[in-house]
N, C-alpha and C positions, 0 to 999 in steps of 0.2 A: 737841463735836465736837473731834477731835485738831488740826486746822486753827488751833484758837484758843489752842490751850495756847502758853504763853508761855515760854522757859527761866528757868530763876533767873539773878540778875546778881549777880556777885561785889562786895560792897561795895569801895570803895576806900579806903584809909586811908594818910593820910601817912605815909612811910617811906624814910629816907634812910641810906645807907652810903657811906664813903669808903676808896676802896683806892687806893695809889700816886698821892696827890693830886688823885683824880678823884672825884667826887660820882655817886653812881647813885641813881635815884628808882626805886619798887616798891612800886607802892600797893597789890600783891595780896601783899606778902611775909607778912601775917599767917597765909595759908593755909597756911603751912611750919611745921605743927607741930614744936616740937623734940624731942619724943620719938618723932618716927618710927622705925621704922613703928608703933611702938603709939601710935596716935593719940588723944588724951584732950581736947584743946581743946574746949569745948561750941560754939563759934562754927564753929569748922572740921566737925565732925561734924554741926551744922544745916545747915552749907551742901552738903554732900557728902550728906546725906538728901534736901534739895530736889532735888539732880542726879539722884539716884537715882529719885525718886516721879515727876520729869519724864519719865526716860525710861521709866517702867514703863507711863504712861498715854500715853504717844507710841505705845508700840509694844503696847497691849491689842488693838487691832483688828487687829493681825497674829498674834496668839498662835497661832489657830489654824493657819496658816500654817509658823509655827514650829516649831508642836509636831509637824505632819504632816512636815516638812523633817528634822528631828531623827529621828524614826522611821523615816525612809526611811535615811538615812545608817547610823543603828545597825544597820539590817538587812542592811546589806552588810559590815560588820564580824563576822568568827567572834569570839563573845564568849569561848569558851573556847579558848585558844592555848598555845602553847608553841613556845619560841625552840629550836635546835638545839644540843645539847650542844657546848662547846668545851673542848677540853683546854687545861689550864694546870697543868703539874707533874705533881703524883701524881693530881691531880682532874679531872673532867668538870664544867663549870659550865653552868646553863641558868637560863632565868626562865620562869614561868607566868600565863596570865590565867586568872580562874574567872569563870562566867558571873556577872552583874551586880555585879560589883567594878570600881574604876576605878584600881586599882594592880597592880603585878605582886608576887609572889612570888618570891624568886631562892633555887636550890638547887643542892646539890654532892653528888656523890658519888665515891667511889675509882674509879682507871681499872678497877681489877681485879674491882670489887664486881660483885655480879648486878644486874641492870637491872629487877628485880621491883617497885622500890619500896621495898624492906626496909632498904637502905643510904642512902636518899636524907637528906641534911640539909639543913633548911631555915636559910638563913644570914641574909636579910633578908626580914621579913615587912613589906612597904610598907602593906598593909590595917592590920594592928596599929599600926603606928606612926603612922597617919594618924587611925587612929579618934579622934573628939571634935574636930578640929581643922579648922577652916574655910579652911584650905590647906594643902597637903603637896607637897612635892617631893623626891625623892632625888637626892643630888649624887653627889659621887665616892665610889667603893668601892675597898679595897686589903684584899688579904690580904696578910697577913705573909709571909714566906719559908719559915719553918717550918710554914705554913700554918694557925697556933695562933690568931692575933689576927684581926680583923676590924673595920678603921678603916672608918667611913661618915660620911658628911655629909648634913646634913638643913636645910631650910629651911622652916618651919611657920608662917611669919607673912606671907612675900609680899616680903619684904626683897632678896630675891637675894643675902642673907648665910648662909653654912652655918655650920651648929655640927657640929663632929667630935666623935663618940664612939667608942670601942673597946669591944669585947665579945671575951671567950675564949669559941672557939667548941666548946672541949673542955666547960668548966663552964656557959657562958650567963651567965659573971659579967660585969657590966659594969664595965669599970675607972674609977676614979674622974675620969681625964682628961677634961677638956672645953675644946676649942679654940675660941672661935667666931669669926665674920667671914671665915671662908675661901671664896676664891672661885677653887679650882683644884683640879687633881687632888692626889692624895695618895701619897707615895712614900716607901717603908721603906728604912731604912736595911740594909747584908747582915746585921748580927747583930739587926735587928727591935728595936732598943732605942730608936730615935726615928723620928720622921715627919718628911718636910719638906711645904711646902704655901706658898703665895703668899696673904696675907691682903689684903682689900677695905681700901682706905685712905677717908677721908672721901667722896670723889669717887666712890666704887665703883669705884675702877681697882686694879689689883694693879701696886704699884711696888718690891715686895721679895720675896725668899724666905726663909722662915724654918725654924728647927731645933726642933722640940717633942720634949723627950727624954721617955719614957714615966715617969709618978709624979711629974712636976713640973707646978707651975702655969704655965698658958700667960702669965702675965706675965713669965715667966723665959725664955721662948723666944729664941734666937739668931738676930739676923738675919745670915744669910749673904752675902747681896747687896742692894743697893740700886740702883735706877735712878733716876738724876737727871733724865732728859728728860720730860717731862710728857704726851708725847703716845707713849711707848713702853707695853707692858703686859708684865709678867713672868709667866713659866709654868714648870712643873716637870715631869718627865720622867724617864724610866729606858731607858738605850740596850738594845737586844735582848739583847745578853750579860749585861746586870744587872750589870755591874762599873763602869759610871758614871753617876751622876745629871747630868741635863741642867737647868742652867737656861737657857732662853731669853727673849729679850726683843726687840720690835719693835713696828714700827707694820704698817701695809699693805702697806708697799713695801720695809722696810729690817727687817733683822735681824741680832743678834749672838748667839752661843751661849758660855757657860762649861762646862766639865765639872768635876764634883766625884768622887774615888773615893767609891763606894757604901759603902766600909768606912771610911772618913775623911773625913765629910761636913764638917768644920770645917777642913779644909786649905785652903790659899790654890786659888782656881780657877783653871781651867787656861782661859784665851781661847783661843779656836779661830782665829776671825779676827775683826780689829775693824770693825767697822760701816763701811761706804761705803756713801752715799744711794743708794735704789733698787736695792739688791743683796739678795737673801733667798737664805739657805741654812739647810738642817737637817743634824743630826748625829745617824748610829745606828750 
């Protein structure tokens, strides 16, 4: 009977850390694998296996209902679907879902090209990128100003830290650039020679904006702005006129915005208006 099942209990192991002259006790610190999200510690894995086993056993009697609800919900979803094409520059962009697939395919064609499918370009094939992976999520996607390069970010381990790769859409060639731990939008500079982004720090927060020049190692990326307030998050964007890059920082009630010329990202940031507590504003 499931009523007799008992959940696994994590063992307590003495563990203390001292910060700012205060000692903290955490008997479950051993459950934090230092290699996360790549968990290899056998004790942690054993406990996770026990938790999963308990859940499966507890839910076994409800599986017919779960399966019925799943089929009912799936029946209300159109498996083959296509988004409305959106014009951006010289191209129309849209995405499609095909029956039986869990991920989208992203397409484009030139505005003046025939709509019979002969000119359609597949620019991001999520099913192919996700193949063989236990987890996959597509993050930010950005097309260069000359429509030639595609920068995209993926998380394939569930860590919510995205890795950016760049592909030449004309040739299909992958550039050697690899930018790890990204947690933001991607913004091209005017000459398409570099990308701006906000990386995740050790606490999974974005506290700075960086510049990655194509053809260089990510370790050489330039920090353009750093936020000292731990409660604020940093994001990057582009104005509608595409002449300024926006570096925004803020919490839930206060914001502050700086602008960089899209053609000169290492110039001194222009502070729009200094932060005032509980005042939010945007710039476009």
